[in-house]
PDB file with one MODEL, atoms N, CA, C and O in Angstrom:
MODEL        1
ATOM      1  N   MET A   1      -9.391  -7.481 -27.029  1.00  0.00           N
ATOM      2  CA  MET A   1      -8.355  -6.527 -26.687  1.00  0.00           C
ATOM      3  C   MET A   1      -8.925  -5.273 -26.111  1.00  0.00           C
ATOM      4  O   MET A   1      -9.945  -4.747 -26.557  1.00  0.00           O
ATOM      5  N   LEU A   2      -8.183  -4.780 -25.033  1.00  0.00           N
ATOM      6  CA  LEU A   2      -8.625  -3.631 -24.338  1.00  0.00           C
ATOM      7  C   LEU A   2      -8.380  -2.301 -25.145  1.00  0.00           C
ATOM      8  O   LEU A   2      -7.245  -2.056 -25.556  1.00  0.00           O
ATOM      9  N   GLU A   3      -9.298  -1.545 -25.349  1.00  0.00           N
ATOM     10  CA  GLU A   3      -9.140  -0.276 -26.118  1.00  0.00           C
ATOM     11  C   GLU A   3      -8.717   0.832 -25.084  1.00  0.00           C
ATOM     12  O   GLU A   3      -9.494   1.099 -24.167  1.00  0.00           O
ATOM     13  N   LEU A   4      -7.563   1.461 -25.195  1.00  0.00           N
ATOM     14  CA  LEU A   4      -7.187   2.558 -24.276  1.00  0.00           C
ATOM     15  C   LEU A   4      -7.624   3.854 -24.855  1.00  0.00           C
ATOM     16  O   LEU A   4      -7.589   4.090 -26.063  1.00  0.00           O
ATOM     17  N   SER A   5      -8.060   4.730 -23.897  1.00  0.00           N
ATOM     18  CA  SER A   5      -8.394   6.092 -24.344  1.00  0.00           C
ATOM     19  C   SER A   5      -7.128   6.864 -24.700  1.00  0.00           C
ATOM     20  O   SER A   5      -6.011   6.423 -24.430  1.00  0.00           O
ATOM     21  N   LEU A   6      -7.327   8.007 -25.302  1.00  0.00           N
ATOM     22  CA  LEU A   6      -6.176   8.825 -25.737  1.00  0.00           C
ATOM     23  C   LEU A   6      -5.348   9.224 -24.511  1.00  0.00           C
ATOM     24  O   LEU A   6      -4.119   9.205 -24.585  1.00  0.00           O
ATOM     25  N   ASP A   7      -5.971   9.581 -23.401  1.00  0.00           N
ATOM     26  CA  ASP A   7      -5.304   9.946 -22.165  1.00  0.00           C
ATOM     27  C   ASP A   7      -4.428   8.784 -21.705  1.00  0.00           C
ATOM     28  O   ASP A   7      -3.267   9.004 -21.360  1.00  0.00           O
ATOM     29  N   LYS A   8      -4.936   7.578 -21.689  1.00  0.00           N
ATOM     30  CA  LYS A   8      -4.199   6.411 -21.218  1.00  0.00           C
ATOM     31  C   LYS A   8      -3.002   6.086 -22.205  1.00  0.00           C
ATOM     32  O   LYS A   8      -1.914   5.696 -21.780  1.00  0.00           O
ATOM     33  N   ARG A   9      -3.262   6.265 -23.494  1.00  0.00           N
ATOM     34  CA  ARG A   9      -2.138   6.056 -24.408  1.00  0.00           C
ATOM     35  C   ARG A   9      -1.071   7.058 -24.279  1.00  0.00           C
ATOM     36  O   ARG A   9       0.099   6.734 -24.480  1.00  0.00           O
ATOM     37  N   GLN A  10      -1.425   8.335 -23.934  1.00  0.00           N
ATOM     38  CA  GLN A  10      -0.449   9.351 -23.669  1.00  0.00           C
ATOM     39  C   GLN A  10       0.370   9.070 -22.435  1.00  0.00           C
ATOM     40  O   GLN A  10       1.568   9.351 -22.406  1.00  0.00           O
ATOM     41  N   LEU A  11      -0.254   8.522 -21.423  1.00  0.00           N
ATOM     42  CA  LEU A  11       0.449   8.118 -20.225  1.00  0.00           C
ATOM     43  C   LEU A  11       1.432   6.990 -20.483  1.00  0.00           C
ATOM     44  O   LEU A  11       2.525   6.977 -19.916  1.00  0.00           O
ATOM     45  N   CYS A  12       1.062   6.060 -21.318  1.00  0.00           N
ATOM     46  CA  CYS A  12       1.945   4.957 -21.769  1.00  0.00           C
ATOM     47  C   CYS A  12       3.116   5.541 -22.413  1.00  0.00           C
ATOM     48  O   CYS A  12       4.251   5.163 -22.125  1.00  0.00           O
ATOM     49  N   ASP A  13       2.863   6.506 -23.328  1.00  0.00           N
ATOM     50  CA  ASP A  13       3.926   7.133 -24.046  1.00  0.00           C
ATOM     51  C   ASP A  13       4.960   7.820 -23.152  1.00  0.00           C
ATOM     52  O   ASP A  13       6.171   7.651 -23.295  1.00  0.00           O
ATOM     53  N   ILE A  14       4.420   8.591 -22.238  1.00  0.00           N
ATOM     54  CA  ILE A  14       5.378   9.373 -21.292  1.00  0.00           C
ATOM     55  C   ILE A  14       6.126   8.437 -20.457  1.00  0.00           C
ATOM     56  O   ILE A  14       7.293   8.716 -20.184  1.00  0.00           O
ATOM     57  N   GLN A  15       5.566   7.298 -19.992  1.00  0.00           N
ATOM     58  CA  GLN A  15       6.310   6.325 -19.221  1.00  0.00           C
ATOM     59  C   GLN A  15       7.398   5.644 -20.119  1.00  0.00           C
ATOM     60  O   GLN A  15       8.512   5.389 -19.660  1.00  0.00           O
ATOM     61  N   GLY A  16       7.064   5.370 -21.349  1.00  0.00           N
ATOM     62  CA  GLY A  16       8.040   4.801 -22.249  1.00  0.00           C
ATOM     63  C   GLY A  16       9.257   5.742 -22.446  1.00  0.00           C
ATOM     64  O   GLY A  16      10.415   5.325 -22.413  1.00  0.00           O
ATOM     65  N   ARG A  17       8.925   7.027 -22.651  1.00  0.00           N
ATOM     66  CA  ARG A  17       9.984   7.939 -22.807  1.00  0.00           C
ATOM     67  C   ARG A  17      10.811   8.170 -21.541  1.00  0.00           C
ATOM     68  O   ARG A  17      12.002   8.475 -21.603  1.00  0.00           O
ATOM     69  N   LEU A  18      10.184   8.026 -20.456  1.00  0.00           N
ATOM     70  CA  LEU A  18      10.897   8.094 -19.075  1.00  0.00           C
ATOM     71  C   LEU A  18      11.875   6.956 -18.997  1.00  0.00           C
ATOM     72  O   LEU A  18      13.029   7.179 -18.630  1.00  0.00           O
ATOM     73  N   PHE A  19      11.460   5.701 -19.336  1.00  0.00           N
ATOM     74  CA  PHE A  19      12.390   4.589 -19.359  1.00  0.00           C
ATOM     75  C   PHE A  19      13.506   4.765 -20.281  1.00  0.00           C
ATOM     76  O   PHE A  19      14.638   4.435 -19.929  1.00  0.00           O
ATOM     77  N   GLU A  20      13.262   5.288 -21.500  1.00  0.00           N
ATOM     78  CA  GLU A  20      14.287   5.558 -22.437  1.00  0.00           C
ATOM     79  C   GLU A  20      15.320   6.562 -21.922  1.00  0.00           C
ATOM     80  O   GLU A  20      16.528   6.408 -22.104  1.00  0.00           O
ATOM     81  N   LEU A  21      14.758   7.642 -21.241  1.00  0.00           N
ATOM     82  CA  LEU A  21      15.662   8.673 -20.764  1.00  0.00           C
ATOM     83  C   LEU A  21      16.558   8.129 -19.615  1.00  0.00           C
ATOM     84  O   LEU A  21      17.736   8.468 -19.506  1.00  0.00           O
ATOM     85  N   ALA A  22      15.928   7.250 -18.747  1.00  0.00           N
ATOM     86  CA  ALA A  22      16.712   6.621 -17.667  1.00  0.00           C
ATOM     87  C   ALA A  22      17.825   5.831 -18.226  1.00  0.00           C
ATOM     88  O   ALA A  22      18.934   5.891 -17.695  1.00  0.00           O
ATOM     89  N   LEU A  23      17.605   5.088 -19.270  1.00  0.00           N
ATOM     90  CA  LEU A  23      18.638   4.251 -19.908  1.00  0.00           C
ATOM     91  C   LEU A  23      19.768   5.124 -20.504  1.00  0.00           C
ATOM     92  O   LEU A  23      20.958   4.838 -20.368  1.00  0.00           O
ATOM     93  N   LYS A  24      19.324   6.186 -21.162  1.00  0.00           N
ATOM     94  CA  LYS A  24      20.306   7.163 -21.717  1.00  0.00           C
ATOM     95  C   LYS A  24      21.125   7.833 -20.702  1.00  0.00           C
ATOM     96  O   LYS A  24      22.279   8.198 -20.929  1.00  0.00           O
ATOM     97  N   SER A  25      20.472   8.007 -19.484  1.00  0.00           N
ATOM     98  CA  SER A  25      21.169   8.709 -18.375  1.00  0.00           C
ATOM     99  C   SER A  25      22.104   7.747 -17.563  1.00  0.00           C
ATOM    100  O   SER A  25      22.778   8.146 -16.615  1.00  0.00           O
ATOM    101  N   GLY A  26      22.094   6.465 -17.999  1.00  0.00           N
ATOM    102  CA  GLY A  26      23.020   5.562 -17.404  1.00  0.00           C
ATOM    103  C   GLY A  26      22.501   4.730 -16.200  1.00  0.00           C
ATOM    104  O   GLY A  26      23.283   4.090 -15.498  1.00  0.00           O
ATOM    105  N   TYR A  27      21.216   4.753 -15.987  1.00  0.00           N
ATOM    106  CA  TYR A  27      20.628   4.052 -14.891  1.00  0.00           C
ATOM    107  C   TYR A  27      20.533   2.549 -15.310  1.00  0.00           C
ATOM    108  O   TYR A  27      20.227   2.202 -16.451  1.00  0.00           O
ATOM    109  N   ASP A  28      20.816   1.701 -14.309  1.00  0.00           N
ATOM    110  CA  ASP A  28      20.592   0.245 -14.429  1.00  0.00           C
ATOM    111  C   ASP A  28      19.115  -0.009 -14.587  1.00  0.00           C
ATOM    112  O   ASP A  28      18.331   0.410 -13.736  1.00  0.00           O
ATOM    113  N   SER A  29      18.705  -0.683 -15.651  1.00  0.00           N
ATOM    114  CA  SER A  29      17.236  -0.829 -15.867  1.00  0.00           C
ATOM    115  C   SER A  29      16.468  -1.552 -14.792  1.00  0.00           C
ATOM    116  O   SER A  29      15.397  -1.091 -14.397  1.00  0.00           O
ATOM    117  N   PRO A  30      17.000  -2.730 -14.275  1.00  0.00           N
ATOM    118  CA  PRO A  30      16.161  -3.375 -13.160  1.00  0.00           C
ATOM    119  C   PRO A  30      16.096  -2.481 -11.896  1.00  0.00           C
ATOM    120  O   PRO A  30      15.058  -2.393 -11.241  1.00  0.00           O
ATOM    121  N   THR A  31      17.147  -1.871 -11.596  1.00  0.00           N
ATOM    122  CA  THR A  31      17.121  -0.952 -10.400  1.00  0.00           C
ATOM    123  C   THR A  31      16.223   0.206 -10.674  1.00  0.00           C
ATOM    124  O   THR A  31      15.425   0.538  -9.797  1.00  0.00           O
ATOM    125  N   PHE A  32      16.274   0.866 -11.828  1.00  0.00           N
ATOM    126  CA  PHE A  32      15.370   1.946 -12.121  1.00  0.00           C
ATOM    127  C   PHE A  32      13.995   1.575 -12.074  1.00  0.00           C
ATOM    128  O   PHE A  32      13.185   2.268 -11.459  1.00  0.00           O
ATOM    129  N   ILE A  33      13.646   0.460 -12.720  1.00  0.00           N
ATOM    130  CA  ILE A  33      12.284  -0.023 -12.718  1.00  0.00           C
ATOM    131  C   ILE A  33      11.725  -0.257 -11.368  1.00  0.00           C
ATOM    132  O   ILE A  33      10.603   0.156 -11.076  1.00  0.00           O
ATOM    133  N   GLU A  34      12.507  -0.936 -10.498  1.00  0.00           N
ATOM    134  CA  GLU A  34      12.018  -1.122  -9.135  1.00  0.00           C
ATOM    135  C   GLU A  34      11.816   0.221  -8.403  1.00  0.00           C
ATOM    136  O   GLU A  34      10.801   0.435  -7.740  1.00  0.00           O
ATOM    137  N   ALA A  35      12.765   1.076  -8.536  1.00  0.00           N
ATOM    138  CA  ALA A  35      12.643   2.426  -7.887  1.00  0.00           C
ATOM    139  C   ALA A  35      11.400   3.144  -8.390  1.00  0.00           C
ATOM    140  O   ALA A  35      10.611   3.671  -7.606  1.00  0.00           O
ATOM    141  N   PHE A  36      11.243   3.157  -9.684  1.00  0.00           N
ATOM    142  CA  PHE A  36      10.065   3.883 -10.267  1.00  0.00           C
ATOM    143  C   PHE A  36       8.755   3.257  -9.840  1.00  0.00           C
ATOM    144  O   PHE A  36       7.817   3.945  -9.439  1.00  0.00           O
ATOM    145  N   MET A  37       8.710   1.957  -9.933  1.00  0.00           N
ATOM    146  CA  MET A  37       7.344   1.263  -9.567  1.00  0.00           C
ATOM    147  C   MET A  37       6.981   1.430  -8.218  1.00  0.00           C
ATOM    148  O   MET A  37       5.796   1.318  -7.903  1.00  0.00           O
ATOM    149  N   ASN A  38       7.954   1.714  -7.272  1.00  0.00           N
ATOM    150  CA  ASN A  38       7.639   1.880  -5.852  1.00  0.00           C
ATOM    151  C   ASN A  38       7.686   3.391  -5.482  1.00  0.00           C
ATOM    152  O   ASN A  38       7.771   3.728  -4.301  1.00  0.00           O
ATOM    153  N   SER A  39       7.630   4.272  -6.460  1.00  0.00           N
ATOM    154  CA  SER A  39       7.721   5.669  -6.187  1.00  0.00           C
ATOM    155  C   SER A  39       6.420   6.450  -6.135  1.00  0.00           C
ATOM    156  O   SER A  39       5.385   5.958  -6.583  1.00  0.00           O
ATOM    157  N   ARG A  40       6.459   7.635  -5.605  1.00  0.00           N
ATOM    158  CA  ARG A  40       5.294   8.547  -5.625  1.00  0.00           C
ATOM    159  C   ARG A  40       4.976   8.916  -7.019  1.00  0.00           C
ATOM    160  O   ARG A  40       3.798   9.044  -7.353  1.00  0.00           O
ATOM    161  N   ALA A  41       5.965   9.101  -7.875  1.00  0.00           N
ATOM    162  CA  ALA A  41       5.755   9.416  -9.279  1.00  0.00           C
ATOM    163  C   ALA A  41       4.900   8.399  -9.971  1.00  0.00           C
ATOM    164  O   ALA A  41       3.944   8.740 -10.667  1.00  0.00           O
ATOM    165  N   ALA A  42       5.246   7.143  -9.780  1.00  0.00           N
ATOM    166  CA  ALA A  42       4.416   6.043 -10.441  1.00  0.00           C
ATOM    167  C   ALA A  42       2.955   6.072  -9.874  1.00  0.00           C
ATOM    168  O   ALA A  42       1.999   5.843 -10.615  1.00  0.00           O
ATOM    169  N   GLU A  43       2.808   6.350  -8.585  1.00  0.00           N
ATOM    170  CA  GLU A  43       1.477   6.470  -8.025  1.00  0.00           C
ATOM    171  C   GLU A  43       0.745   7.617  -8.589  1.00  0.00           C
ATOM    172  O   GLU A  43      -0.457   7.510  -8.833  1.00  0.00           O
ATOM    173  N   CYS A  44       1.404   8.729  -8.815  1.00  0.00           N
ATOM    174  CA  CYS A  44       0.750   9.943  -9.424  1.00  0.00           C
ATOM    175  C   CYS A  44       0.299   9.636 -10.848  1.00  0.00           C
ATOM    176  O   CYS A  44      -0.787  10.053 -11.250  1.00  0.00           O
ATOM    177  N   LEU A  45       1.111   8.917 -11.617  1.00  0.00           N
ATOM    178  CA  LEU A  45       0.842   8.586 -12.929  1.00  0.00           C
ATOM    179  C   LEU A  45      -0.349   7.614 -13.033  1.00  0.00           C
ATOM    180  O   LEU A  45      -0.990   7.559 -14.082  1.00  0.00           O
ATOM    181  N   ASP A  46      -0.651   6.872 -12.008  1.00  0.00           N
ATOM    182  CA  ASP A  46      -1.694   5.959 -11.993  1.00  0.00           C
ATOM    183  C   ASP A  46      -3.031   6.607 -11.459  1.00  0.00           C
ATOM    184  O   ASP A  46      -4.114   6.036 -11.592  1.00  0.00           O
ATOM    185  N   ASP A  47      -2.894   7.770 -10.880  1.00  0.00           N
ATOM    186  CA  ASP A  47      -4.047   8.398 -10.274  1.00  0.00           C
ATOM    187  C   ASP A  47      -4.998   8.923 -11.362  1.00  0.00           C
ATOM    188  O   ASP A  47      -4.630   9.062 -12.529  1.00  0.00           O
ATOM    189  N   THR A  48      -6.229   9.205 -10.932  1.00  0.00           N
ATOM    190  CA  THR A  48      -7.232   9.668 -11.867  1.00  0.00           C
ATOM    191  C   THR A  48      -6.766  10.922 -12.550  1.00  0.00           C
ATOM    192  O   THR A  48      -6.883  11.050 -13.769  1.00  0.00           O
ATOM    193  N   TYR A  49      -6.213  11.898 -11.747  1.00  0.00           N
ATOM    194  CA  TYR A  49      -5.720  13.077 -12.358  1.00  0.00           C
ATOM    195  C   TYR A  49      -4.593  13.602 -11.390  1.00  0.00           C
ATOM    196  O   TYR A  49      -4.783  13.695 -10.177  1.00  0.00           O
ATOM    197  N   ASP A  50      -3.469  13.921 -11.971  1.00  0.00           N
ATOM    198  CA  ASP A  50      -2.369  14.413 -11.208  1.00  0.00           C
ATOM    199  C   ASP A  50      -1.522  15.314 -12.182  1.00  0.00           C
ATOM    200  O   ASP A  50      -1.364  14.957 -13.350  1.00  0.00           O
ATOM    201  N   ARG A  51      -0.992  16.452 -11.714  1.00  0.00           N
ATOM    202  CA  ARG A  51      -0.238  17.376 -12.535  1.00  0.00           C
ATOM    203  C   ARG A  51       0.980  16.626 -13.160  1.00  0.00           C
ATOM    204  O   ARG A  51       1.408  16.960 -14.265  1.00  0.00           O
ATOM    205  N   LEU A  52       1.512  15.645 -12.465  1.00  0.00           N
ATOM    206  CA  LEU A  52       2.715  14.945 -12.974  1.00  0.00           C
ATOM    207  C   LEU A  52       2.402  14.148 -14.263  1.00  0.00           C
ATOM    208  O   LEU A  52       3.301  13.815 -15.034  1.00  0.00           O
ATOM    209  N   GLN A  53       1.147  13.863 -14.465  1.00  0.00           N
ATOM    210  CA  GLN A  53       0.786  13.073 -15.685  1.00  0.00           C
ATOM    211  C   GLN A  53       1.015  13.871 -16.930  1.00  0.00           C
ATOM    212  O   GLN A  53       1.128  13.292 -18.011  1.00  0.00           O
ATOM    213  N   TRP A  54       1.091  15.214 -16.826  1.00  0.00           N
ATOM    214  CA  TRP A  54       1.290  16.014 -17.997  1.00  0.00           C
ATOM    215  C   TRP A  54       2.661  16.720 -17.996  1.00  0.00           C
ATOM    216  O   TRP A  54       2.895  17.617 -18.805  1.00  0.00           O
ATOM    217  N   ALA A  55       3.583  16.305 -17.067  1.00  0.00           N
ATOM    218  CA  ALA A  55       4.894  16.841 -17.074  1.00  0.00           C
ATOM    219  C   ALA A  55       5.718  16.006 -18.041  1.00  0.00           C
ATOM    220  O   ALA A  55       5.346  14.886 -18.389  1.00  0.00           O
ATOM    221  N   GLY A  56       6.843  16.567 -18.468  1.00  0.00           N
ATOM    222  CA  GLY A  56       7.745  15.895 -19.349  1.00  0.00           C
ATOM    223  C   GLY A  56       8.551  14.869 -18.670  1.00  0.00           C
ATOM    224  O   GLY A  56       8.654  14.886 -17.444  1.00  0.00           O
ATOM    225  N   GLU A  57       9.149  13.942 -19.421  1.00  0.00           N
ATOM    226  CA  GLU A  57       9.915  12.892 -18.797  1.00  0.00           C
ATOM    227  C   GLU A  57      11.097  13.376 -18.078  1.00  0.00           C
ATOM    228  O   GLU A  57      11.515  12.727 -17.119  1.00  0.00           O
ATOM    229  N   GLU A  58      11.703  14.511 -18.473  1.00  0.00           N
ATOM    230  CA  GLU A  58      12.836  15.074 -17.697  1.00  0.00           C
ATOM    231  C   GLU A  58      12.455  15.455 -16.355  1.00  0.00           C
ATOM    232  O   GLU A  58      13.149  15.125 -15.393  1.00  0.00           O
ATOM    233  N   TYR A  59      11.318  16.177 -16.224  1.00  0.00           N
ATOM    234  CA  TYR A  59      10.820  16.574 -14.934  1.00  0.00           C
ATOM    235  C   TYR A  59      10.471  15.401 -14.011  1.00  0.00           C
ATOM    236  O   TYR A  59      10.773  15.397 -12.818  1.00  0.00           O
ATOM    237  N   ILE A  60       9.810  14.393 -14.633  1.00  0.00           N
ATOM    238  CA  ILE A  60       9.437  13.196 -13.828  1.00  0.00           C
ATOM    239  C   ILE A  60      10.708  12.538 -13.284  1.00  0.00           C
ATOM    240  O   ILE A  60      10.751  12.121 -12.126  1.00  0.00           O
ATOM    241  N   LEU A  61      11.759  12.447 -14.143  1.00  0.00           N
ATOM    242  CA  LEU A  61      13.072  11.865 -13.712  1.00  0.00           C
ATOM    243  C   LEU A  61      13.658  12.588 -12.560  1.00  0.00           C
ATOM    244  O   LEU A  61      14.133  11.997 -11.590  1.00  0.00           O
ATOM    245  N   GLU A  62      13.613  13.981 -12.693  1.00  0.00           N
ATOM    246  CA  GLU A  62      14.145  14.797 -11.581  1.00  0.00           C
ATOM    247  C   GLU A  62      13.327  14.586 -10.313  1.00  0.00           C
ATOM    248  O   GLU A  62      13.938  14.504  -9.247  1.00  0.00           O
ATOM    249  N   GLU A  63      12.066  14.495 -10.332  1.00  0.00           N
ATOM    250  CA  GLU A  63      11.223  14.211  -9.218  1.00  0.00           C
ATOM    251  C   GLU A  63      11.611  12.891  -8.594  1.00  0.00           C
ATOM    252  O   GLU A  63      11.759  12.795  -7.376  1.00  0.00           O
ATOM    253  N   LEU A  64      11.773  11.890  -9.406  1.00  0.00           N
ATOM    254  CA  LEU A  64      12.118  10.525  -8.897  1.00  0.00           C
ATOM    255  C   LEU A  64      13.479  10.533  -8.251  1.00  0.00           C
ATOM    256  O   LEU A  64      13.667   9.896  -7.214  1.00  0.00           O
ATOM    257  N   GLU A  65      14.454  11.246  -8.840  1.00  0.00           N
ATOM    258  CA  GLU A  65      15.853  11.334  -8.295  1.00  0.00           C
ATOM    259  C   GLU A  65      15.715  11.981  -6.918  1.00  0.00           C
ATOM    260  O   GLU A  65      16.298  11.477  -5.957  1.00  0.00           O
ATOM    261  N   GLU A  66      14.995  13.035  -6.791  1.00  0.00           N
ATOM    262  CA  GLU A  66      14.820  13.724  -5.471  1.00  0.00           C
ATOM    263  C   GLU A  66      14.188  12.824  -4.449  1.00  0.00           C
ATOM    264  O   GLU A  66      14.658  12.801  -3.311  1.00  0.00           O
ATOM    265  N   GLU A  67      13.144  12.073  -4.777  1.00  0.00           N
ATOM    266  CA  GLU A  67      12.467  11.193  -3.974  1.00  0.00           C
ATOM    267  C   GLU A  67      13.456  10.102  -3.439  1.00  0.00           C
ATOM    268  O   GLU A  67      13.492   9.806  -2.245  1.00  0.00           O
ATOM    269  N   ILE A  68      14.234   9.536  -4.360  1.00  0.00           N
ATOM    270  CA  ILE A  68      15.179   8.435  -3.948  1.00  0.00           C
ATOM    271  C   ILE A  68      16.279   8.955  -3.045  1.00  0.00           C
ATOM    272  O   ILE A  68      16.682   8.267  -2.107  1.00  0.00           O
ATOM    273  N   GLN A  69      16.796  10.212  -3.321  1.00  0.00           N
ATOM    274  CA  GLN A  69      17.793  10.843  -2.506  1.00  0.00           C
ATOM    275  C   GLN A  69      17.215  10.985  -1.067  1.00  0.00           C
ATOM    276  O   GLN A  69      17.906  10.684  -0.093  1.00  0.00           O
ATOM    277  N   LYS A  70      16.030  11.413  -0.950  1.00  0.00           N
ATOM    278  CA  LYS A  70      15.380  11.646   0.413  1.00  0.00           C
ATOM    279  C   LYS A  70      15.253  10.284   1.134  1.00  0.00           C
ATOM    280  O   LYS A  70      15.562  10.175   2.320  1.00  0.00           O
ATOM    281  N   LYS A  71      14.806   9.277   0.420  1.00  0.00           N
ATOM    282  CA  LYS A  71      14.660   7.965   0.995  1.00  0.00           C
ATOM    283  C   LYS A  71      15.978   7.461   1.507  1.00  0.00           C
ATOM    284  O   LYS A  71      16.055   6.991   2.642  1.00  0.00           O
ATOM    285  N   LEU A  72      17.025   7.543   0.704  1.00  0.00           N
ATOM    286  CA  LEU A  72      18.384   7.084   1.059  1.00  0.00           C
ATOM    287  C   LEU A  72      18.917   7.829   2.280  1.00  0.00           C
ATOM    288  O   LEU A  72      19.496   7.243   3.195  1.00  0.00           O
ATOM    289  N   GLY A  73      18.698   9.153   2.256  1.00  0.00           N
ATOM    290  CA  GLY A  73      19.168   9.979   3.388  1.00  0.00           C
ATOM    291  C   GLY A  73      18.403   9.572   4.635  1.00  0.00           C
ATOM    292  O   GLY A  73      18.982   9.598   5.721  1.00  0.00           O
ATOM    293  N   ALA A  74      17.145   9.202   4.540  1.00  0.00           N
ATOM    294  CA  ALA A  74      16.344   8.906   5.731  1.00  0.00           C
ATOM    295  C   ALA A  74      16.756   7.597   6.335  1.00  0.00           C
ATOM    296  O   ALA A  74      16.570   7.396   7.535  1.00  0.00           O
ATOM    297  N   ILE A  75      17.330   6.660   5.526  1.00  0.00           N
ATOM    298  CA  ILE A  75      17.845   5.421   6.049  1.00  0.00           C
ATOM    299  C   ILE A  75      19.321   5.336   6.302  1.00  0.00           C
ATOM    300  O   ILE A  75      19.880   4.261   6.518  1.00  0.00           O
ATOM    301  N   GLY A  76      19.964   6.535   6.270  1.00  0.00           N
ATOM    302  CA  GLY A  76      21.365   6.559   6.686  1.00  0.00           C
ATOM    303  C   GLY A  76      22.381   6.443   5.585  1.00  0.00           C
ATOM    304  O   GLY A  76      23.574   6.439   5.890  1.00  0.00           O
ATOM    305  N   TYR A  77      22.003   6.349   4.325  1.00  0.00           N
ATOM    306  CA  TYR A  77      22.948   6.342   3.183  1.00  0.00           C
ATOM    307  C   TYR A  77      23.398   7.761   2.901  1.00  0.00           C
ATOM    308  O   TYR A  77      22.627   8.716   2.990  1.00  0.00           O
ATOM    309  N   GLU A  78      24.655   7.866   2.563  1.00  0.00           N
ATOM    310  CA  GLU A  78      25.177   9.224   2.165  1.00  0.00           C
ATOM    311  C   GLU A  78      24.758   9.441   0.740  1.00  0.00           C
ATOM    312  O   GLU A  78      24.990   8.615  -0.142  1.00  0.00           O
ATOM    313  N   VAL A  79      24.100  10.641   0.531  1.00  0.00           N
ATOM    314  CA  VAL A  79      23.609  10.943  -0.836  1.00  0.00           C
ATOM    315  C   VAL A  79      24.457  12.078  -1.455  1.00  0.00           C
ATOM    316  O   VAL A  79      24.213  12.482  -2.591  1.00  0.00           O
TER     317      VAL A  79
ENDMDL
END
């Protein structure tokens, strides 16, 4: 079994709390998961170091919402 460092376990925890917050906020889980996994936020969390790794789940959700709104606006959806 792979042993995760404290930093990696903390990143797992923040991502778990982000998914819980998305569910509490009324997001459809499959849609949210796809949007998150294809987002800049997910990329930042997987990076060696990024400030977003130490932000709270509320802030990460706000960043993700802004990114999705920009993408939808860029392809002609009304946001």
